[in-house]
N, C-alpha and C positions, 0 to 999 in steps of 0.2 A: 883472438883475445878482443880484438875490435869488433869482429863478429858478434861475440857473448855480449858486450855492450848494448849493441844494436837491438839484438832480442830481448835482453833484459830491457831496455828502453821501451821497447814496444809493447810488452806485457804490462808494464807500468803505465803506459798510456791508456790500453784498452781497460785495465782495471779503473783508472779515473773516470774513462767514459762511462763506462758501467754504473757506477756511483752516481754521476751526475743523471744519468737516465732513470735510475731509481729515485732519486730526489725530485726529478721533473715529474714523474708518474705519481709518486707521493703527493704533489703540489695539485696536479689534476683531480686526483682522487678527492682531497679535501675540498677544493673548489666546487665540484659536482655536488657532493653532499651539500655543500652551504645551498647551491643552487635548487636542489631537490626541495630542501627544508623552506626556502624562500617562496618557491615555486607552488608548494602546496599551501601554504600560508597565502599567497596572493590569491590562489584559485578559491580558498575558502572566505576571504573579505570580499572578493569581488562577486562570487556568488550571491553574497549576503546584500551587496550594493545594488546589484544589477538586476537581479531577479525580482520579479513582482512578487514572489512568494516571500520578501524579506519581513520578517515578525517587527515592524513597528509598530509604534503607538499610532492608531488609528482615530479617526474623528469619533468613533464611538467609545474610544477610551479604554481599549481591552490591553491595558499595560500588563497584566498578570501573565499573559502568553509570553510576552517579551522577556519580563523576568524569570518565567519557567525555564526557558531556554539559554539564556545567556551564558550561565555557568557551564552547560555543556558546549556552547560553540566555542568557548575560549580554550577547551582543553586539547592537547596535542592529539589525543587519540581520534578527535573529529575529521582531521586531515591527514591522517596516516594511511597507509596503503592498504587495501581490504576493508575499509569502511566508507559507508554511504553519506553523502551530503545531499540530500534531495534539493536543497535550495541553490544549488550549484546548475541545476538544469533548468534551462529559461523557457517560460511558456511561450508557445505558439498560439494556443487558444485559451483564454481566461475570461471567467465571467465574475470580476471582481464586486459588481454591484448587486448580484444576485440575492443577497440578504439585507439589504439595506431598508428595504421596505418592510419586512416581515422576517422574523426569526422563525425558521420551522420547527416543528415538533419532532419531525425524523427527516432526516437526509439519508438518501440512498444513493450509495456509489456503486456504480455496474462497470467491472471491467470488460472492455470490449475491445475490438480491433476495427478497422476501417471498412473492411469488406462486409462486417455484419449490419448491413442497412436494413435487412429485413427484421433482424432481431430487434434493433432499436425501435423500429416502427411498431412492431407487436408489444412493445413494453409500454410506449408511450400511449398506446391504445388500452392498456390494461392496468398492471399494478403502478406504472410510471407515469399515468397521466395527472396531472396537475389539478388536484381537486381539495376541497376540504371534506373529511370524512369526520362526521358528526362535530365538525368545528374545529378538527386537528389538521394542522397544514402539513402536507407531504411534500416533499422535493426531491426529484430524481436528477443526478448527475452522471453522464457517461464520461469513461476515464480511458484516453488514449494516448499513445505514443506516436511515434513518426513512423510510418511504413512508406517504403522506397518505392513498392511496387502499386502503390494507389496514388491517383490524381489529386494533391492537395486540396484543391479548389474546390471539389466535391465536399470535403469534410468541411471547409469554409462555409459554403453555400448552406449545408445542414446546418450549421452551427448559427449561422445568421438568421436562420428561419426558427429554429427551436431554442437557441440559448441554453442548451442543457449539455455541451461538451467542454471537456477540460483536457487541455493537450499539451504535453512537454515535449522538449527535443532530446528523445532519445529513442534508441529502436524498439520498435514494438514487438518483441518476442517473449516466448514463454519465459526464458530466462531472466527477462527483465520485468516480470511482474511484481517482483517486491518493490522495485521502482515506481511502477504503476500506482501500486495501492499506497505507498508512502506519499505519493502525490496528491491523491484524494484526501489522505489524511491532514497534510499540510494546507491544503486549500481549505478545509473545514477550520483549521485552527486559525487562518488567516482573515478568512472571509465569512464566515459563519460561525464564529466562536460562540454563539448562544444557543445553537442549536442543543434540543435536549437530548437527542439520541442519533445515533449514526449505524446505518446497517451497510457492510460491503458485502457485495454478492458478484455472481457472473451473468452474461449475457444470455445463458441457456438455462436460466432457472424459472420456475413457477413461485411467485412469492404472494401468499395470501396475506395482502397488508391488514384485512379486518381481525385476524387471527393474532399477526404480530402486536397490533395496537391494544388487544385484550391483555397479552401478556406484560406490555411497557406500563399500560394504565391501571395493572392491578393494584397498585398502591397510589395514594394521593400524592406522596411526596416523591421528588424525581430521584431515581437511583443515583447512587454515587462509587465510582470504583465498579462499575456494573459493565461486564463483559460475558456473552454467553453465545451459543451455537451447539454445532454437532461436535460434541467432545472427543477428542484423541487422547487417550491417557495411557500411559508406558508405552509410548510408540517408539520403536527400535529405528535407528536410521538405515536406509537401504544402502547396503556396502556392495551391491552386485552394480558393476561399471555399466551394464545393459539396462539397468532400470531407469525410467522416466524420472524417478525421485532419488537418483544416487546422490549419496552423501560421503563423499571421501573423510578419511580421518584427519587429514590437515586442516578442513575446513569446520567439522564438528567432531571432537575425538570421543565426547561422551557416549555411554552405553543406550541412554533413553532421552530422549526429548523431554523437555518441560511439557505439561500438558497445555494443550492448542486445540483451536476451533477449525476444522477444514474451510478453506478459502471460498468455498461455493456459497456460504453464507453464515455471516455470524453480525453481532448486534452488540453496541458498546454506548456507554453514557457519555454524553458530550464532553467532561472533564477527563475522560481516558484518552481522547485523541492527542492533546498536548503533551500526555506522559509518555504514548506511544513514540511521538515524534522526538521527543527528549531522549528516550533510551536508544533510538535509531542510530545516534550519532556514535554510540559507545558500543554497540553489537555488532561483532564482525558481519559483513554482508552475507546473506546467503540467498540464493535464488528463489527456494521454497518458501513463498511468501508467508504462507499459514503458520509454517514454523518459526521464521524470522519476529512475525507479531507476537507469538507465544512466549518467545525468548524475551522480547521487550517487554511482556506482560509480568513474566516472572522476575527480571531484573526490578520492575517497579513495584514488587510485591502485591500485584493485583491477582486475585483468586478468581478463576472462572467459576462462574456460576453454573450449576447443573440445569437444564431445562426443567420445568415442573413436570412434563409428561415425556415419556419416551417418544421415539420418532416424531418429534415437533419439527426440529430441523434434520433433513436428510441428504446425505450426500450421494445419492443414488436415487434412479427414478423411481416413482413410487406409482404402482398400477392404478389408472384413472377410475376413481369413483367420486361423483359430486360430494357425497358426505365424508369421504374420507380426506379429499381437499380442502374440504370446508374446516377441517379440524386440524390441520398441518400448517406448517409455515412455509417451508421449502419443498420442492422437489427439483431435482437435477436432469439435466440432457431432455430438455424439452424445445422442440423445434419451433420457430415461429408461429406457424399456422396450427400447432398443437396448443399453444400459449392462448392464443385468442380463442380458440375452439373451448378449450378446458376452462378459461375464466368467465365466459359467457354462460356456461352450462352450471358453474358453481354459483355465481350470481341468482340465475334462475332458481335455484333448487336451495338456496341460503336458509330460507325460511323454515322449508320444510324438513331439511337436514337438523336445523336447530332445535326445532319443535322434538323432532324423533330422539335426538340426543339427550334431551332433558327428561324425557319419559323413561330412559334405560337406568 
């Protein structure tokens, strides 16, 4: 009888102990959830306060940008897991005074990596050369993340020499190309908000500035809500896990992407920059940069404009011919030595090609 009491007492003690453990674990879970919410909220606020990219009213008085983004930054989705807050990444290299003296007609944002020194040198000598074309101001800025394999001082020295590099503290990988592109768009919103047009392209591209200006200056008034490039319509996500562009259902369950332009080269009016940035806080992060931007445009109700002629923007390498290159805007997979060679030949044959085209 006494043994039965001891056994019963032991069982009761174990039951009480188990209940106490469950209560304690529940309390810890609630505390952890509270910490997570506070942590994400702190990260968002800290990113806005500490990052040089904070959209505060500057001396030029561009308050409209902050007003445009304020509603977005205060929403819970902006700090939720799976969403990108580009402002939480601090600048390593910034050119905050770049547009204080002049507001460019066109800014070209060029995605590059630290090791592409020759690519950047070739671009600076060709379509990225700071110059006035028929009185039109063009500015090129190179976009970089952090490369652990590269000596950081080399990039800093290059930046101090040319003042055309923007770099933030994120790993410079293909999977982070969306972060890199958003960095450039955020920089435009912060430091060059009166730029009339923006182009995003890659470091292995031939860009025909003259033909691009013909497109943008075809109308007297500046275009609004304008976005164009090499269109991808009714494009299905790649579900093959071995594909470079693999997109799992968990990230994007839709059967088709919204219409987007390939990241090799697209152009948009200055007012669109802040709208892409605004939507980026509410669109779930995708590493496919061009698709992500396309979803942001779709969310903003911006319809992508079809280029006036076919093959104006090219996502592939166009066989070189000076008159063909005189009439396109982009050609892909161009090496640095080829860029200089092609650019020189196109400039030398510009008048001849223009005359022959007019006769046709």
